[in-house]
C-alpha positions in Angstrom: 77.9 93.1 -32.5 74.9 96.2 -32.7 73.9 97.4 -29.3 70.1 97.3 -28.5 68.1 99.8 -26.8 63.9 99.2 -26.1 62.7 100.8 -29.0 64.7 99.9 -32.2 68.4 99.0 -33.3 71.0 101.8 -32.4 71.9 102.0 -35.6 68.6 102.3 -37.2 68.8 106.4 -37.7 72.5 106.0 -39.1 71.1 103.0 -41.3 68.7 105.5 -42.9 70.7 108.6 -43.3 73.5 106.2 -45.1 70.8 104.8 -47.3 69.2 107.9 -48.5 72.2 109.2 -49.1 73.9 106.8 -51.7 70.1 105.8 -53.0 67.7 108.1 -53.9 64.7 105.6 -54.2 65.6 104.6 -51.0 65.8 107.9 -49.6 62.3 108.1 -50.7 61.0 104.5 -49.2 63.2 105.9 -45.8 60.9 109.1 -45.6 57.6 107.7 -46.6 57.6 105.0 -43.6 59.5 107.1 -40.6 59.7 107.1 -37.6 58.7 103.8 -37.4 61.3 100.6 -37.0 61.3 97.0 -36.2 59.8 95.7 -32.9 62.0 94.1 -30.2 61.4 90.5 -30.3 63.6 89.1 -27.2 62.4 85.4 -27.2 63.9 83.0 -29.3 61.5 80.3 -29.6 58.7 83.0 -30.5 60.5 84.5 -33.1 61.6 81.0 -34.9 58.0 79.6 -34.6 56.5 82.6 -36.2 59.0 82.5 -38.6 58.3 78.9 -39.6 54.7 79.8 -39.5 55.4 82.5 -42.1 57.3 80.4 -44.6 56.2 80.5 -48.0 52.7 82.3 -47.7 51.6 85.6 -47.8 52.0 88.3 -44.9 48.4 88.4 -44.3 47.7 84.7 -44.2 51.0 84.3 -41.7 49.4 86.7 -39.4 46.0 85.4 -39.4 47.3 82.0 -38.3 49.7 83.7 -35.8 47.0 85.4 -34.2 44.9 82.0 -33.8 48.0 80.3 -32.6 48.8 82.8 -30.0 45.3 82.4 -28.4 45.7 78.7 -28.7 48.8 78.5 -26.8 48.0 80.7 -24.3 50.3 83.5 -25.4 51.5 85.8 -22.8 52.3 89.5 -24.0 52.9 87.8 -27.6 55.2 85.1 -26.3 54.5 81.4 -26.8 55.9 79.1 -24.0 57.3 76.0 -25.7 56.1 73.9 -22.4 52.5 74.8 -23.4 52.9 74.2 -27.0 54.0 70.7 -26.1 50.9 69.8 -24.5 48.4 71.5 -27.7 47.1 68.1 -29.7 48.6 68.7 -33.3 44.7 68.4 -34.4 44.0 71.4 -33.0 47.5 73.2 -34.3 46.3 72.3 -37.9 42.7 73.9 -37.2 45.1 77.4 -36.6 45.9 76.9 -40.4 49.5 75.6 -39.9 50.2 72.6 -42.3 51.0 69.3 -41.1 55.0 69.6 -41.8 54.9 72.9 -40.2 53.2 71.5 -36.9 55.9 68.9 -36.8 58.3 71.7 -37.3 57.1 73.8 -34.3 56.7 70.9 -32.0 60.0 69.7 -32.7 61.4 73.0 -32.0 59.5 73.3 -28.9 61.1 70.1 -27.4 64.3 71.0 -28.4 64.1 74.4 -26.5 62.3 72.4 -23.2 65.1 69.9 -23.3 67.5 72.8 -23.9 68.9 70.7 -26.6 68.8 74.9 -28.1 70.6 77.4 -26.2 69.7 80.6 -27.4 71.9 82.8 -25.0 75.3 82.1 -27.4 73.6 83.4 -30.1 73.9 87.0 -29.1 78.2 86.2 -29.0 78.3 84.3 -32.6 78.8 85.6 -36.2 76.0 85.7 -38.4 76.9 83.0 -40.3 77.7 80.5 -37.6 74.4 81.1 -36.3 72.8 80.4 -39.3 74.8 77.1 -39.6 73.4 76.1 -36.1 70.0 76.9 -36.7 69.6 75.6 -39.9 70.9 71.7 -38.4 67.2 71.8 -36.4 64.4 70.6 -38.8 62.2 72.8 -40.6 64.6 75.6 -40.5 66.2 76.7 -43.5 68.2 79.6 -44.4 65.6 82.0 -44.8 64.0 81.4 -41.5 67.6 81.9 -39.6 67.7 85.3 -41.7 64.7 86.2 -40.3 65.7 85.5 -37.0 68.9 87.4 -37.0 66.9 90.2 -38.3 63.9 90.2 -36.0 65.4 88.7 -32.7 69.2 89.9 -33.1 68.7 93.0 -34.9 71.6 92.1 -36.8 72.1 95.3 -39.5 73.5 93.6 -42.6 71.7 90.6 -43.2 69.9 90.4 -46.8 67.7 87.1 -47.2 68.1 86.3 -51.2 65.6 83.8 -51.1 62.8 86.0 -49.8 60.0 86.5 -52.3 58.9 89.8 -51.1 62.6 91.2 -51.3 62.8 90.0 -54.6 59.3 91.2 -55.9 60.3 94.9 -54.3 63.7 95.3 -56.0 62.4 94.7 -59.2 59.3 96.9 -58.9 61.8 99.8 -57.6 65.0 99.2 -59.5 63.6 96.8 -62.3 66.8 94.5 -61.2 66.2 90.9 -62.1 66.7 87.6 -59.6 69.8 86.9 -60.8 71.4 90.4 -59.8 70.0 90.6 -56.6 73.3 89.6 -54.7 75.3 92.1 -56.3 72.7 95.3 -56.3 72.2 94.5 -52.8 75.8 95.0 -52.0 75.7 98.8 -52.2 73.5 98.8 -49.2 76.0 97.1 -46.8 76.4 97.5 -43.9 72.8 98.3 -43.5 71.0 95.9 -45.8 68.7 94.9 -43.0 67.5 98.2 -43.2 67.2 98.3 -46.6 65.3 95.1 -46.8 62.8 96.5 -44.2 61.9 99.5 -46.3 61.6 97.2 -49.3 58.9 95.0 -47.6 56.8 98.0 -46.2 56.8 99.4 -49.8 54.9 96.5 -50.9 52.6 95.7 -47.8 51.7 98.9 -45.1 51.6 95.9 -42.5 55.2 96.2 -40.6 57.0 92.5 -41.1 57.8 91.0 -37.7 58.7 87.6 -36.6 
């Protein structure tokens, strides 16, 4: 497992060097958007709630809704408390911009955290696929959301979210690779596909992606 520090994953510099050496397009992207990296997200509930909020909508729209949720949920230092979230009326959450389904999903998630049905401390010691399988058993969490959690909370270095529309668009734009060849094409960036994905996201939107 990758060790962490308080600024970015410890593998980030090695990943940039590796990607730049094997791919001139990636080298240009890494240079363009250096020296930033993913921001630490240590709170599991906040990361998952943020990822559910961002499902199937643009980064800009997702951020606007999330900002309203942080205010409504009385977030402390950007972190939502599942107990406080459970106390907010569904109608109030909908007014923040969440769909009814997403309200149901995040409230169900909050209940599972509050009741200790979910124990995120276990995940740091589990393999990527095992974490994904456990997360997708939770209502409203699919493979994409689980992969966002692996990237932004557990900081796993080699996650490649094939279902991500932004990734698909960026690869088509920079490499002219169709969707059905995405997995094969992305294999060249292993074991640092997470970092490659992050720079591809940034090439589409200067706003850093975070969950």
